C-alpha beads as a LAMMPS data file, in Angstrom:
LAMMPS data file: protein, C-alpha beads

76 atoms
75 bonds

1 atom types
1 bond types

-500.0 500.0 xlo xhi
-500.0 500.0 ylo yhi
-500.0 500.0 zlo zhi

Masses

1 110.0

Atoms # bond

1 1 1 -12.197 -39.493 4.701
2 1 1 -14.319 -36.912 6.571
3 1 1 -12.666 -33.678 7.588
4 1 1 -12.014 -33.370 11.303
5 1 1 -12.990 -29.964 12.663
6 1 1 -11.392 -28.866 15.877
7 1 1 -12.274 -25.873 18.044
8 1 1 -9.664 -23.648 16.398
9 1 1 -11.257 -24.084 12.954
10 1 1 -14.707 -23.280 14.284
11 1 1 -13.397 -20.153 16.011
12 1 1 -11.588 -19.046 12.828
13 1 1 -14.750 -19.413 10.738
14 1 1 -16.830 -17.397 13.175
15 1 1 -14.216 -14.622 13.265
16 1 1 -14.100 -14.516 9.475
17 1 1 -17.880 -14.112 9.206
18 1 1 -17.998 -11.259 11.708
19 1 1 -15.207 -9.291 9.998
20 1 1 -16.541 -6.014 8.662
21 1 1 -15.860 -5.251 5.025
22 1 1 -15.902 -2.144 2.889
23 1 1 -15.813 -1.802 -0.896
24 1 1 -12.442 -1.037 -2.469
25 1 1 -12.581 2.461 -4.002
26 1 1 -10.851 1.169 -7.143
27 1 1 -12.175 -2.324 -7.959
28 1 1 -15.339 -2.251 -5.780
29 1 1 -14.730 -5.709 -4.281
30 1 1 -15.335 -6.236 -0.583
31 1 1 -12.131 -6.010 1.500
32 1 1 -11.585 -6.162 5.286
33 1 1 -12.123 -2.781 6.876
34 1 1 -8.670 -2.639 8.483
35 1 1 -6.722 -3.782 5.387
36 1 1 -4.199 -1.188 4.153
37 1 1 -4.226 -2.636 0.598
38 1 1 -6.857 -4.329 -1.516
39 1 1 -5.999 -8.046 -1.860
40 1 1 -7.494 -8.074 -5.370
41 1 1 -6.159 -4.977 -7.171
42 1 1 -3.208 -4.396 -4.750
43 1 1 -3.812 -0.650 -4.526
44 1 1 -3.693 1.207 -1.214
45 1 1 -7.115 1.962 0.236
46 1 1 -6.114 5.400 1.560
47 1 1 -3.396 7.878 0.624
48 1 1 -2.035 7.851 4.192
49 1 1 -1.140 4.147 3.903
50 1 1 0.565 4.481 0.517
51 1 1 4.343 4.835 0.460
52 1 1 5.698 8.208 -0.658
53 1 1 6.088 8.574 -4.393
54 1 1 9.482 8.960 -6.036
55 1 1 10.548 12.378 -7.250
56 1 1 10.342 12.940 -10.998
57 1 1 13.633 12.461 -12.835
58 1 1 13.734 16.085 -14.009
59 1 1 13.677 17.378 -10.404
60 1 1 16.629 15.178 -9.466
61 1 1 18.501 16.207 -12.622
62 1 1 17.799 19.895 -11.882
63 1 1 19.158 19.609 -8.349
64 1 1 22.306 17.911 -9.641
65 1 1 22.771 20.636 -12.294
66 1 1 22.364 23.373 -9.670
67 1 1 24.853 21.720 -7.343
68 1 1 27.321 21.388 -10.216
69 1 1 26.875 25.088 -11.110
70 1 1 27.521 26.116 -7.496
71 1 1 30.574 23.848 -7.378
72 1 1 32.019 25.348 -10.597
73 1 1 31.295 28.882 -9.331
74 1 1 33.079 28.317 -6.000
75 1 1 36.067 26.450 -7.466
76 1 1 36.447 29.073 -10.174

Bonds

1 1 1 2
2 1 2 3
3 1 3 4
4 1 4 5
5 1 5 6
6 1 6 7
7 1 7 8
8 1 8 9
9 1 9 10
10 1 10 11
11 1 11 12
12 1 12 13
13 1 13 14
14 1 14 15
15 1 15 16
16 1 16 17
17 1 17 18
18 1 18 19
19 1 19 20
20 1 20 21
21 1 21 22
22 1 22 23
23 1 23 24
24 1 24 25
25 1 25 26
26 1 26 27
27 1 27 28
28 1 28 29
29 1 29 30
30 1 30 31
31 1 31 32
32 1 32 33
33 1 33 34
34 1 34 35
35 1 35 36
36 1 36 37
37 1 37 38
38 1 38 39
39 1 39 40
40 1 40 41
41 1 41 42
42 1 42 43
43 1 43 44
44 1 44 45
45 1 45 46
46 1 46 47
47 1 47 48
48 1 48 49
49 1 49 50
50 1 50 51
51 1 51 52
52 1 52 53
53 1 53 54
54 1 54 55
55 1 55 56
56 1 56 57
57 1 57 58
58 1 58 59
59 1 59 60
60 1 60 61
61 1 61 62
62 1 62 63
63 1 63 64
64 1 64 65
65 1 65 66
66 1 66 67
67 1 67 68
68 1 68 69
69 1 69 70
70 1 70 71
71 1 71 72
72 1 72 73
73 1 73 74
74 1 74 75
75 1 75 76
């Protein structure tokens, strides 16, 4: 059975061809220019788009130890 092409499909194809692409800085594949993440390697294209990183465990543990020391000092 032949595929029926309507106007929406033709418009979609023409939009897809005119989309500008740039190479991913990590995997070098072509990705859409306005994409925040690479669809192939799933890394963020720019640092501004990436979510903030978690604090290292030793920083969190140090803050907790300092708060405990202040608590013990004030309670006596």
